[in-house]
C-alpha positions in Angstrom: 2.5 -137.8 36.9 2.3 -141.5 35.7 6.3 -141.4 36.4 5.6 -140.0 39.7 3.1 -142.9 40.2 6.0 -145.3 38.9 8.3 -143.9 41.6 5.8 -144.3 44.3 5.1 -147.6 43.0 9.4 -148.6 42.9 9.6 -147.4 46.4 6.8 -149.1 48.1 8.0 -152.4 46.6 11.8 -151.7 47.3 10.8 -151.1 51.0 8.3 -154.1 51.2 11.1 -156.3 50.1 13.3 -154.9 52.5 10.7 -156.0 55.3 10.9 -159.2 53.8 14.6 -160.1 54.1 15.0 -158.2 57.6 12.0 -159.7 59.5 12.6 -163.2 59.5 11.8 -166.5 62.1 14.5 -167.5 64.0 15.5 -169.6 66.9 17.5 -168.6 69.8 20.3 -166.4 69.8 21.5 -166.0 66.0 24.8 -165.7 67.1 25.7 -169.2 68.1 22.6 -170.6 65.5 25.0 -168.7 63.3 27.7 -170.8 64.0 25.6 -173.9 63.9 24.7 -172.7 59.9 27.9 -172.6 59.3 29.0 -176.0 60.9 25.4 -177.3 59.4 27.3 -176.8 56.1 30.5 -177.6 56.7 29.7 -181.1 57.8 26.7 -180.9 54.7 29.7 -180.4 52.3 32.3 -183.3 53.7 29.8 -186.0 53.6 31.3 -187.8 56.4 31.9 -188.5 59.8 33.3 -185.2 61.5 36.6 -186.3 63.5 37.6 -182.4 64.0 35.8 -179.1 63.9 37.5 -175.8 64.1 35.7 -172.7 64.7 36.7 -169.1 64.4 34.8 -166.4 65.3 34.9 -162.6 65.4 35.1 -160.5 69.1 31.3 -160.0 68.9 29.9 -163.5 68.0 32.0 -164.9 70.6 31.2 -162.2 73.2 27.1 -162.6 71.8 27.5 -166.7 71.9 29.5 -167.0 75.3 26.9 -167.4 77.9 23.4 -167.7 76.0 21.1 -170.8 76.0 20.2 -173.0 73.1 16.7 -173.8 72.5 15.3 -177.3 73.8 18.1 -177.7 76.2 19.5 -176.6 79.4 23.0 -176.2 78.1 25.0 -172.7 77.1 27.1 -171.3 74.5 28.5 -171.8 71.0 30.5 -174.8 71.4 27.3 -177.3 72.6 25.3 -175.3 69.5 28.4 -176.7 67.3 28.1 -179.8 68.9 24.2 -180.3 68.2 24.7 -178.7 64.9 26.8 -181.7 64.0 24.0 -184.3 65.2 20.9 -182.6 63.9 22.0 -179.4 62.5 20.0 -178.6 58.7 21.4 -175.8 56.8 18.0 -175.6 54.7 16.6 -174.3 58.8 19.0 -171.1 58.3 18.6 -169.5 62.0 16.1 -172.3 63.0 19.2 -175.1 62.3 18.5 -176.9 65.6 15.1 -176.6 65.5 15.2 -180.9 65.3 16.2 -181.3 68.9 15.0 -183.9 71.1 17.0 -185.7 74.5 18.6 -188.0 72.4 20.7 -185.7 69.9 21.5 -183.4 73.3 23.1 -186.2 74.8 24.7 -187.0 71.4 26.0 -183.1 71.3 27.6 -183.6 75.1 29.4 -186.6 74.2 31.1 -184.4 71.4 31.9 -181.9 73.5 33.4 -183.8 76.5 35.2 -185.6 73.4 37.1 -182.3 72.8 36.9 -182.6 69.2 35.9 -178.8 68.8 38.4 -176.1 68.9 36.8 -172.6 69.1 38.9 -169.9 68.6 38.5 -165.6 68.3 39.9 -164.1 65.1 41.6 -160.9 66.4 43.0 -159.6 63.4 39.0 -159.6 61.0 36.4 -156.8 61.0 32.7 -157.3 61.1 30.7 -160.3 61.5 32.9 -163.3 61.0 32.5 -167.3 61.7 34.7 -169.8 59.6 33.8 -173.8 60.4 36.2 -176.3 58.9 34.5 -180.0 59.6 37.9 -182.6 59.0 37.0 -186.3 58.2 38.8 -189.2 58.3 39.7 -188.5 54.4 38.2 -184.6 53.7 37.9 -181.8 54.8 35.6 -178.8 54.5 35.7 -175.0 55.2 32.7 -172.6 55.1 32.8 -168.9 56.4 30.2 -166.4 57.0 31.1 -162.7 56.9 29.0 -159.2 57.2 25.8 -160.8 58.3 24.6 -164.3 59.9 23.7 -165.9 57.1 25.3 -164.5 54.2 28.2 -167.6 53.2 30.8 -166.1 51.0 33.0 -169.3 50.6 32.7 -172.9 50.5 35.2 -175.4 50.0 35.9 -178.9 49.6 39.7 -180.0 50.3 41.4 -178.0 47.5 38.6 -177.5 45.4 36.4 -174.1 45.8 33.2 -174.2 45.3 31.9 -171.0 46.3 33.5 -167.3 46.8 32.7 -164.2 47.4 35.4 -162.7 49.3 35.9 -160.0 47.5 31.9 -158.6 47.6 31.5 -156.7 50.5 28.3 -157.7 52.4 26.5 -154.3 50.7 27.2 -155.6 47.4 26.1 -159.0 48.3 23.6 -158.3 50.4 22.8 -154.9 49.3 18.8 -154.1 49.9 19.0 -153.4 53.2 21.5 -150.7 52.4 18.7 -149.3 50.2 16.9 -148.0 53.4 19.8 -145.1 53.9 17.9 -143.6 50.5 14.8 -142.8 52.6 14.1 -140.1 55.0 12.1 -140.9 58.3 9.2 -139.0 56.4 9.0 -141.4 53.6 9.4 -144.3 56.0 6.2 -143.2 57.7 4.5 -141.9 54.0 4.7 -146.1 53.1 3.3 -146.8 56.1 0.6 -144.8 56.1 -0.5 -145.0 52.2 1.3 -149.0 51.6 -1.9 -151.2 50.8 -2.3 -153.4 54.4 -2.1 -156.5 52.0 1.1 -155.4 51.4 2.6 -155.7 54.9 0.5 -159.1 56.0 2.8 -161.1 57.0 3.9 -158.6 59.7 1.0 -160.2 61.6 3.2 -163.7 61.6 5.8 -162.0 64.0 3.2 -160.5 66.5 1.7 -163.8 66.7 5.1 -165.0 66.9 6.2 -162.9 69.8 3.4 -162.6 72.0 3.4 -166.4 72.3 6.6 -166.7 73.6 5.6 -163.7 75.8 3.3 -166.4 77.0 5.1 -168.9 77.3 7.8 -167.1 79.3 5.1 -165.9 82.0 3.6 -169.1 82.3 6.5 -171.5 82.8 9.1 -168.5 84.2 12.2 -170.0 82.7 15.0 -167.9 83.7 15.7 -166.5 87.3 12.1 -164.8 87.7 12.3 -161.0 86.0 9.4 -161.3 84.0 7.4 -162.5 86.9 8.2 -159.3 89.0 7.8 -156.9 86.5 4.0 -158.7 85.4 2.9 -158.5 89.5 4.5 -155.0 89.8 2.8 -153.6 86.6 -0.5 -151.3 86.9 -0.9 -150.3 83.3 -1.0 -151.7 80.0 2.3 -149.7 79.3 4.3 -151.5 82.6 2.6 -154.6 81.1 3.8 -154.5 77.8 7.3 -154.1 79.7 6.7 -157.6 81.2 5.4 -159.3 78.0 8.6 -158.1 76.7 10.7 -159.3 79.3 9.1 -162.8 79.5 10.0 -163.5 75.9 13.7 -162.4 76.6 14.1 -164.8 79.3 12.5 -167.2 77.7 14.1 -167.2 74.4 17.7 -166.4 76.4 17.4 -169.4 78.2 16.5 -171.8 75.5 12.8 -171.8 75.5 12.0 -174.2 71.8 9.6 -171.6 70.4 11.3 -169.5 67.4 10.7 -165.9 67.6 10.3 -163.2 64.4 13.6 -161.1 64.5 14.3 -157.6 63.0 17.4 -156.3 61.2 19.0 -160.1 62.4 18.0 -160.1 65.9 15.9 -162.0 67.6 15.4 -159.7 70.5 15.6 -157.1 68.6 12.4 -157.8 67.5 11.0 -158.3 70.5 11.5 -154.9 71.5 9.9 -153.8 68.0 7.2 -155.7 68.6 6.0 -156.9 71.4 5.2 -153.2 73.4 3.5 -152.2 70.5 0.9 -154.8 69.6 0.3 -156.0 73.3 -0.7 -151.4 73.9 -2.9 -151.9 71.0 -4.5 -155.3 71.4 -5.7 -154.0 75.1 -6.5 -150.4 74.2 -8.5 -151.8 71.3 -6.8 -150.0 68.5 -8.0 -151.5 65.3 -5.4 -154.7 63.6 -4.4 -152.6 60.6 -3.3 -149.7 62.9 -1.5 -152.1 65.0 0.0 -153.6 61.7 1.3 -150.8 60.3 2.7 -149.4 63.5 5.2 -152.2 64.4 5.8 -151.9 60.7 7.5 -148.8 60.8 9.1 -150.0 64.2 10.5 -152.5 62.2 11.3 -150.1 59.5 13.2 -147.9 62.1 14.9 -150.4 63.6 16.4 -151.6 60.5 17.3 -147.8 59.7 19.2 -147.3 62.7 20.6 -151.1 62.2 22.4 -150.3 58.8 24.7 -147.5 60.2 25.7 -149.3 63.3 26.2 -152.8 61.8 25.0 -156.3 62.1 27.1 -156.2 65.5 27.7 -153.4 67.8 29.4 -152.3 71.3 25.8 -150.6 71.9 22.9 -152.6 72.8 20.9 -152.9 69.9 17.8 -153.8 71.2 17.6 -150.4 72.9 19.3 -148.1 70.8 17.8 -150.2 67.4 14.4 -151.5 68.1 14.0 -149.5 71.5 14.3 -146.3 68.6 12.1 -148.2 66.3 9.7 -149.3 69.6 9.3 -145.8 70.2 8.4 -144.2 66.4 5.9 -147.0 66.2 4.1 -146.5 69.8 3.9 -142.7 68.4 2.7 -143.4 65.6 -0.1 -145.9 66.9 -1.0 -143.4 69.5 -1.6 -140.8 67.0 1.2 -138.9 66.7 2.5 -136.7 63.6 5.4 -136.5 61.6 7.0 -134.1 64.0 6.1 -136.0 67.4 7.4 -139.7 65.4 10.5 -137.7 64.7 10.6 -136.3 68.1 10.5 -139.4 70.1 13.6 -140.8 67.9 15.4 -138.0 69.3 13.7 -138.3 72.8 15.1 -142.3 72.7 18.2 -141.3 71.8 19.0 -138.6 74.2 18.7 -140.9 77.0 19.6 -144.7 76.1 22.6 -144.5 73.4 25.1 -145.4 76.3 23.6 -148.7 77.1 26.6 -151.6 76.3 26.2 -154.7 74.9 28.2 -157.2 76.9 26.4 -159.8 75.1 23.7 -162.7 75.1 22.3 -163.7 78.1 19.3 -163.6 80.4 20.5 -160.7 81.7 19.2 -159.2 77.6 15.6 -159.5 79.1 16.4 -156.5 82.1 18.4 -154.3 79.0 15.0 -155.5 76.9 12.7 -154.0 80.0 14.2 -151.0 80.3 14.4 -150.0 76.6 10.6 -150.4 76.7 10.0 -148.4 79.9 12.5 -145.8 77.7 10.3 -145.9 74.6 7.0 -145.6 76.4 8.5 -142.4 78.2 10.4 -141.1 74.5 6.5 -141.8 72.7 4.5 -139.9 75.2 6.6 -137.0 75.6 6.9 -136.6 72.0 2.6 -136.5 72.3 2.7 -133.7 74.5 5.6 -132.3 72.4 8.4 -132.6 75.0 11.3 -133.1 73.1 14.8 -133.4 73.9 16.9 -130.3 72.2 18.9 -131.3 69.5 21.6 -128.7 70.7 22.4 -131.3 73.4 25.0 -134.3 73.2 24.9 -136.5 69.8 21.5 -135.3 69.0 21.7 -133.6 65.2 19.0 -131.1 63.4 17.4 -134.2 62.3 16.1 -137.5 63.0 18.6 -138.6 60.5 21.3 -137.4 61.5 20.9 -138.0 65.2 21.0 -141.9 63.8 24.1 -141.0 61.9 25.6 -139.3 65.0 24.9 -141.8 67.0 26.4 -144.7 65.0 29.5 -142.3 64.7 30.4 -142.8 68.5 29.3 -146.0 68.3 31.9 -147.5 65.3 34.6 -144.8 65.7 34.4 -143.8 69.5 34.2 -146.9 71.1 35.9 -149.1 68.7 38.0 -151.5 71.4 34.8 -151.5 73.6 34.5 -155.3 72.4 37.6 -156.1 72.9 38.0 -154.9 76.9 33.9 -156.3 77.5 35.3 -159.2 76.4 38.4 -159.2 77.8 36.2 -159.4 81.1 34.0 -161.8 80.3 36.8 -164.1 79.6 38.7 -163.9 82.5 36.4 -162.7 85.7 36.2 -164.8 88.4 
């Protein structure tokens, strides 16, 4: 009996630590933020003025950072983010690396962009997330490489002196805690959410507050193209209002609004989908705060579970097929669904939205998030009435876990060249 209790305690602690590792604040889009993080670190290692900055990124970083807004500015894209990092970037802030932005730093960054000292190139040979920043001064140079995860620095060098090298260590070995979630079943994740002491997951409230704050700002100040206000004015119930709130948060974030969000599984937009619909619907329906916290926790866990199989960046839209799936599960749980219904909502969601493509981070993501919330609400409501898409349909599996694995197989193997084609269209369109 003691051994069983000890094993349960260890599993509880592990899932709590996975949550703390994967649910973190981010300011602006994580892809230009990760580049800015690498640049800030390279600048700090160099220790002198940067005369030339060479940046190499993989196709997904380039795709997601191509046209997204930079927080606190009216500017867009990786090159400006890198220039701003040269002015104000502090690596100690990690993905909030650009949070000290002001008008003077923006003007200085624009001067750096105009000076053409930043060279951004695509490294088409690497697989997975890759960022290399090389800062060159009058006498010295410094190089920083990030691999596999947005904050996973694997290499640092000043001149010929290697300061740090984990190049032979894969992400799974270097940052293996999130991969441990593969050892759990969906039932075990639900069991954790049911039984974990509430104080262990009280930090989840910070993300709820953070993400609702930017949603309120998005509706009040209407950055972007007006999508969220359109949805807000058309909303007829708590579910469609939750859709408007989620879109507002994303529209603000993608346009560069200077508020952080709580990310989930490495993505700020994932965090918006995983958190906002559940917390808003729960609040408006006067569901207890503890039940909301546990529901959002399940949403995060399912999002992380899906993303571990899909990879950090993928051809399919993770807001839909990872965070959307998490949201559907969390909503079903919050509204009284049992384990069968929660797993049914996962299958329902993947049956409906698995074909949504990721064509980069941009204002239009707000619309994709709103579609994801709409689908998640339907998937949950269907499951609560025990309406399930049959497991013999398409890529659905005999279990929710197998469905997620099948989705990853289609994305990672079947869509191997999709990102290259999307990136080519983005770069060369009229």
